C-alpha positions in Angstrom: 11.4 18.7 6.2 13.3 18.9 2.9 11.6 18.9 -0.5 13.3 15.8 -1.6 12.2 14.0 1.7 8.6 15.3 0.9 8.7 14.1 -2.7 9.7 10.7 -1.7 7.1 10.4 0.9 4.5 11.6 -1.7 5.8 8.9 -4.0 5.5 6.2 -1.4 1.7 7.3 -0.9 1.0 7.1 -4.4 2.7 3.7 -4.7 0.7 2.3 -1.8 -2.6 3.7 -3.1 -1.7 2.2 -6.5 -0.9 -1.2 -4.9 -4.4 -1.0 -2.9 -6.2 -0.5 -6.2 -4.5 -3.5 -7.8 -5.6 -5.8 -5.0 -2.5 -5.7 -2.7 -2.8 -5.8 1.1 -0.3 -3.3 2.6 1.2 -5.1 5.7 3.7 -2.3 6.4 5.3 0.8 5.2 8.7 2.2 6.3 9.5 -0.7 8.2 13.4 -0.8 9.5 15.6 -3.9 10.0 19.0 -3.1 10.9 20.2 -0.6 8.5 17.6 -1.5 5.9 14.4 0.4 5.3 11.5 -1.5 3.6 9.4 1.0 1.9 6.3 -0.9 1.6 5.5 -4.7 2.4 2.3 -6.1 0.9 0.7 -9.2 0.3 -1.2 -10.4 -2.8 -2.5 -14.2 -3.1 0.5 -16.3 -2.0 3.0 -13.6 -2.6 4.8 -11.5 0.1 6.1 -8.5 -1.9 9.0 -6.3 -0.7 8.6 -3.0 -2.7 11.2 -0.5 -3.2 9.7 3.0 -4.2 11.8 5.3 -6.3 10.6 8.9 -7.0 12.3 11.6 -9.3 10.9 14.6 -10.9 10.6 14.7 -14.5 14.0 15.3 -16.3 16.1 13.8 -13.6 19.5 12.6 -14.7 19.1 9.2 -13.4 16.0 7.0 -14.0 14.4 5.8 -10.5 15.1 2.2 -11.1 18.9 2.8 -11.8 19.0 4.0 -8.2 18.2 0.6 -7.0 21.8 -0.8 -7.6 23.0 -4.1 -6.1 24.0 -2.6 -2.9 20.5 -1.3 -2.3 19.2 -4.8 -3.4 21.4 -6.4 -0.9 20.0 -4.2 1.9 16.5 -4.7 1.0 16.7 -8.6 0.8 18.6 -8.5 4.3 15.8 -6.5 5.6 13.3 -8.7 4.1 14.9 -11.9 5.4 14.6 -10.3 9.0 10.9 -9.4 8.4 10.2 -12.9 7.2 11.9 -14.4 10.3 10.0 -12.1 12.6 6.7 -12.6 10.9 4.2 -15.7 10.8 3.9 -15.6 6.9 4.7 -18.6 4.7 4.5 -17.3 1.4 6.6 -16.9 -1.5 8.7 -13.6 -1.4 9.0 -11.2 -4.3 11.1 -7.9 -4.9 9.3 -5.1 -6.7 10.3 -1.7 -7.8 7.7 1.1 -8.2 8.8 4.3 -10.0 7.0 7.5 -9.6 8.0 10.4 -12.0 6.4 13.6 -11.1 5.8 16.2 -13.6 4.1 19.1 -11.9 0.7 18.0 -10.6 0.9 15.0 -12.7 2.5 11.6 -11.9 3.2 8.4 -13.7 3.8 5.2 -11.8 5.5 2.2 -13.3 5.4 -1.2 -11.3 8.4 -3.4 -12.1 7.4 -7.0 -10.8 10.2 -9.4 -9.7 12.7 -6.4 -10.4 15.3 -8.5 -8.7 16.1 -11.7 -6.8 18.2 -12.8 -4.1 21.5 -14.4 -5.4 22.3 -17.9 -4.0 
């Protein structure tokens, strides 16, 4: 596997562990619906949370959250709609971003709740 792939998977594991510590129930990871990948689907209270995880090394030119552009958001929203359609959950949906910045053996996690919304 490539170093980039390994970094991304490590970031997703850190993000899932962070969410568990914060009281979220992880419902799925790396779920595919058509062309959309949902990194993490979680539940907390009455919220069904679709989490996009972006991992970068310290000093990267682009911040992790900048990589979640409107095109990426549109794909995540479409994937989330398919997920909701196929599940039995009747919960409010929310779209979050978790950024993981790795600096050697240290990592910094930022959780951006309600980072984007479906357009009407």
